[in-house]
C-alpha positions as CSV (number, residue, x, y, z in Angstrom):
1,M,28.4,52.9,-49.5
2,P,28.9,49.7,-51.4
3,I,26.7,46.8,-50.2
4,D,26.6,43.3,-51.1
5,T,24.0,43.9,-53.8
6,G,25.1,47.5,-55.3
7,T,25.0,50.5,-53.5
8,A,23.3,52.4,-50.5
9,E,22.7,56.1,-49.9
10,V,21.3,58.0,-47.2
11,V,19.6,61.1,-49.1
12,P,18.7,63.9,-46.3
13,D,15.2,65.6,-47.0
14,L,16.0,69.6,-47.4
15,D,12.7,70.5,-46.6
16,H,12.2,68.6,-43.3
17,S,15.0,68.5,-40.9
18,G,15.6,65.0,-39.3
19,R,14.0,63.0,-42.4
20,V,15.8,61.0,-45.1
21,T,15.3,58.3,-47.9
22,L,17.3,55.2,-48.0
23,Q,18.0,54.6,-51.3
24,V,19.3,51.2,-52.7
25,N,21.1,50.9,-56.0
26,G,19.3,54.6,-56.7
27,V,15.6,53.4,-55.9
28,P,13.9,54.9,-52.8
29,S,13.5,52.2,-50.3
30,S,12.4,53.5,-46.9
31,Y,11.7,57.2,-45.8
32,L,12.6,57.7,-42.0
33,D,11.8,60.7,-39.7
34,L,15.0,60.1,-37.4
35,D,13.0,61.9,-34.4
36,D,9.6,60.1,-34.9
37,P,10.0,56.5,-35.2
38,G,6.0,56.4,-35.7
39,F,6.1,58.8,-39.2
40,L,5.3,56.7,-42.6
41,A,5.9,58.6,-45.6
42,F,5.1,56.2,-48.3
43,E,1.3,55.8,-49.0
44,Y,1.5,51.9,-49.3
45,M,2.8,51.8,-45.8
46,Q,-0.1,53.8,-44.6
47,Q,-2.4,51.6,-46.1
48,M,-0.9,48.6,-44.7
49,D,-0.7,50.2,-41.0
50,A,-4.4,51.1,-41.2
51,V,-5.2,47.4,-42.4
52,V,-3.4,46.1,-39.3
53,A,-4.9,49.0,-37.1
54,A,-8.4,47.7,-38.1
55,T,-8.2,44.2,-37.9
56,T,-5.3,43.2,-35.3
57,D,-5.2,44.7,-31.6
58,G,-2.4,44.6,-29.2
59,P,1.2,43.9,-29.4
60,L,2.1,42.1,-32.8
61,R,4.3,39.1,-33.7
62,A,5.5,40.4,-37.0
63,L,7.7,39.0,-39.6
64,H,9.3,41.8,-42.3
65,L,10.4,40.0,-45.6
66,G,12.6,43.0,-47.0
67,A,13.8,45.0,-44.2
68,A,15.7,48.1,-45.7
69,G,15.2,50.9,-43.0
70,C,12.2,49.0,-41.0
71,A,9.9,52.1,-41.5
72,L,6.7,49.7,-41.0
73,A,8.7,47.9,-38.0
74,R,9.8,51.2,-36.1
75,R,6.1,52.2,-36.1
76,W,5.0,49.3,-34.7
77,D,7.3,49.0,-32.0
78,V,6.3,52.5,-30.6
79,E,2.4,52.3,-31.2
80,R,2.4,48.4,-30.0
81,P,4.2,48.2,-27.2
82,G,5.7,44.4,-26.4
83,S,5.4,43.5,-30.2
84,R,8.4,41.2,-31.2
85,Q,9.5,41.3,-35.0
86,L,12.0,39.8,-37.2
87,A,13.1,41.8,-40.4
88,I,14.7,39.8,-43.3
89,D,17.1,41.4,-46.1
90,V,19.3,39.4,-48.6
91,D,21.9,42.0,-48.4
92,A,24.1,41.4,-45.4
93,R,25.9,44.4,-45.7
94,L,22.6,46.8,-45.6
95,V,21.7,44.9,-42.7
96,T,24.9,45.9,-41.0
97,L,24.6,49.6,-42.2
98,V,21.0,50.2,-41.0
99,R,21.8,49.3,-37.3
100,A,24.6,51.5,-37.5
101,W,22.8,54.2,-39.4
102,F,19.4,54.3,-37.9
103,D,18.1,54.1,-34.0
104,L,16.3,51.0,-34.6
105,P,14.8,48.9,-31.9
106,R,17.2,46.2,-30.5
107,A,16.4,42.6,-30.0
108,P,14.0,40.8,-29.1
109,R,11.8,44.0,-30.2
110,L,13.5,44.0,-33.5
111,R,15.8,41.2,-34.9
112,L,17.2,41.9,-38.3
113,R,18.8,38.8,-40.2
114,A,20.4,38.7,-43.5
115,D,18.4,35.5,-45.3
116,D,16.4,35.0,-48.4
117,A,13.1,36.1,-48.1
118,A,11.6,32.5,-49.4
119,A,14.1,30.5,-47.1
120,A,13.1,32.4,-44.1
121,V,9.2,31.8,-44.7
122,A,10.1,28.1,-45.3
123,T,11.8,28.0,-41.9
124,A,9.3,30.0,-40.2
125,P,7.7,27.9,-37.2
126,P,4.0,27.4,-38.0
127,A,1.4,29.8,-36.7
128,S,4.0,32.0,-35.2
129,Y,3.5,35.5,-36.7
130,D,0.5,38.1,-36.3
131,V,1.2,39.7,-39.5
132,V,3.6,38.7,-42.4
133,V,4.8,41.8,-44.8
134,R,6.4,41.2,-47.9
135,D,8.3,44.3,-49.6
136,V,11.0,42.9,-51.7
137,F,12.1,44.1,-54.8
138,A,14.7,43.9,-57.4
139,G,14.9,47.1,-58.8
140,D,10.9,48.1,-59.5
141,A,9.8,44.4,-59.3
142,T,9.8,41.7,-56.8
143,P,11.9,38.8,-57.6
144,E,9.8,35.9,-59.3
145,H,10.5,33.2,-56.7
146,L,8.3,35.2,-54.3
147,V,5.2,35.5,-55.9
148,T,4.7,31.8,-56.4
149,R,1.4,30.1,-54.8
150,Q,4.4,27.7,-52.8
151,V,5.5,30.9,-51.1
152,A,2.1,32.2,-50.5
153,E,1.0,28.5,-49.0
154,R,4.1,28.7,-46.6
155,V,3.2,32.6,-45.6
156,A,-0.2,31.1,-44.5
157,A,1.3,28.4,-42.5
158,A,3.4,30.7,-40.8
159,L,0.7,33.1,-39.9
160,R,-1.8,32.1,-36.7
161,P,-5.2,31.5,-37.4
162,G,-6.8,34.6,-38.5
163,G,-3.4,36.2,-39.3
164,L,-2.7,38.8,-41.8
165,Y,-0.5,38.8,-45.1
166,L,0.5,42.1,-46.6
167,V,2.1,42.5,-50.1
168,N,3.6,45.3,-51.8
169,C,2.7,45.0,-55.5
170,A,4.1,47.8,-58.1
171,D,2.3,47.2,-61.1
172,R,1.5,49.5,-64.1
173,P,-1.5,49.4,-66.4
174,P,-3.5,46.9,-67.1
175,L,-2.4,45.8,-63.5
176,D,-1.7,42.0,-65.1
177,R,0.5,41.5,-62.1
178,A,-1.7,42.4,-59.2
179,R,-4.4,40.3,-60.8
180,R,-2.0,37.4,-61.0
181,E,-0.8,37.8,-57.4
182,L,-4.3,38.1,-56.3
183,A,-5.3,34.6,-57.8
184,T,-2.3,33.4,-56.4
185,L,-3.4,34.3,-52.7
186,A,-6.8,33.3,-53.5
187,A,-5.4,29.5,-54.2
188,A,-3.0,29.5,-51.2
189,F,-5.5,31.1,-48.7
190,G,-8.4,28.9,-49.3
191,P,-11.4,28.6,-51.9
192,D,-13.5,30.9,-49.8
193,A,-11.1,33.7,-49.7
194,V,-12.7,35.9,-51.8
195,A,-16.2,35.3,-50.9
196,S,-15.7,35.5,-47.0
197,G,-13.9,38.9,-47.0
198,R,-10.5,37.4,-46.4
199,L,-8.8,38.7,-49.5
200,A,-8.6,42.4,-50.1
201,L,-6.8,44.8,-52.8
202,V,-6.2,48.4,-51.5
203,A,-5.0,51.5,-53.5
204,E,-5.2,54.8,-54.8
205,P,-8.6,55.3,-57.1
206,G,-6.0,56.4,-59.9
207,I,-3.7,53.1,-59.7
208,L,-6.9,51.3,-59.5
209,K,-8.3,52.8,-62.3
210,G,-5.2,52.1,-64.4
211,R,-4.3,55.7,-65.0
212,R,-0.7,55.2,-63.9
213,Y,2.2,53.1,-62.2
214,G,2.1,52.7,-58.4
215,N,2.1,50.6,-55.3
216,L,-1.1,48.2,-54.4
217,V,-1.4,46.7,-51.4
218,L,-2.8,42.9,-51.5
219,A,-4.1,41.5,-48.0
220,A,-5.0,38.1,-47.2
221,V,-6.1,36.5,-44.0
222,R,-5.4,33.1,-42.8
223,P,-8.7,31.1,-42.4
224,L,-10.0,30.1,-38.6
225,P,-10.0,26.2,-38.1
226,E,-13.5,24.6,-39.0
227,D,-14.5,24.6,-35.6
228,A,-13.6,28.2,-34.3
229,A,-15.2,29.5,-37.7
230,D,-18.6,27.8,-36.9
231,T,-18.9,29.8,-33.5
232,D,-20.6,32.8,-33.1
233,D,-18.0,34.6,-31.0
234,A,-17.2,38.0,-32.7
235,D,-14.0,38.2,-30.8
236,N,-12.9,34.5,-32.3
237,A,-13.9,35.8,-35.7
238,A,-11.0,36.3,-38.6
239,P,-10.9,39.7,-39.6
240,D,-13.2,40.7,-42.1
241,L,-11.3,43.1,-44.8
242,G,-14.6,44.2,-46.4
243,A,-15.7,45.8,-42.9
244,P,-16.7,49.4,-43.3
245,A,-14.7,50.6,-40.8
246,L,-11.5,49.7,-42.7
247,A,-12.9,51.3,-45.9
248,R,-13.7,54.6,-43.8
249,A,-10.1,54.4,-42.4
250,L,-8.6,53.9,-45.5
251,R,-10.4,56.9,-47.2
252,A,-9.4,59.0,-44.1
253,L,-5.7,58.8,-45.2
254,P,-3.8,61.7,-46.5
255,V,-3.8,60.3,-50.0
256,P,-7.0,58.3,-49.8
257,A,-7.3,54.7,-51.0
258,Q,-10.1,52.2,-51.8
259,V,-10.3,48.9,-51.0
260,L,-11.7,46.0,-53.1
261,T,-13.3,42.7,-51.6
262,A,-15.9,40.0,-52.5
263,D,-17.8,40.6,-55.9
264,E,-15.5,43.9,-56.7
265,L,-12.6,42.0,-56.1
266,A,-13.8,39.0,-57.8
267,R,-14.5,41.1,-61.1
268,F,-10.8,43.0,-60.9
269,V,-9.3,39.5,-60.9
270,G,-11.2,37.9,-63.5
271,T,-9.8,35.1,-65.2
272,A,-6.2,35.9,-63.8
273,R,-4.0,32.7,-63.6
274,P,-2.2,32.1,-60.4
275,Y,1.5,31.9,-60.4
């Protein structure tokens, strides 16, 4: 079907009845099980879900930058009743089609809006989201205006203290883009983001070792106010992305993943410059 930015196609999985791939301009954009809204096929989405499961309890207020078929939003709607989510896609025709094609949750559980992702972040109310997901691509790369420090700072402002920013970064050896994006997040989320475990990189070991092209998940946590951070109340602490429980959960995925934080992450980023 024609859409504003090209074409969209729903391709049935001939090996699994009820499962389909949404392709946008010939590129797989979402994989959905029409009978199981909790199903996630893409490894990077499984990794994002594992990070959220290990760091956030209860219903979510989530902003998805890049809607497509809303696979993550479908899962969080069914796994976390009471969640309120907003999914943004630049293609208005695609937004209309996915509502017609797929049994997506209705508003206010899931709202869909046609908008540019950067514009949506710029107008987001302060401290209004538990999670912001960036999964926006033109071809095989994220548009350059979405990887800047300015956009990352606006995302941080839109997150509640302790809220989580998840980024899908597609890269190839030697992973220079991932290094620069991490440097950008470190600059936007505070000078202690790396040392305090509020910044992490998640990926399959083969991708981390620079063996092939693939998707890496970058995660950043908005810091707590100084008065809250100074307390000893564990319930009010910012999520620690270096916690052993998260590392175990990532290793237990169908395709095991590794997480880098603190000193390991600092070595990976090296002298990369922020965007």
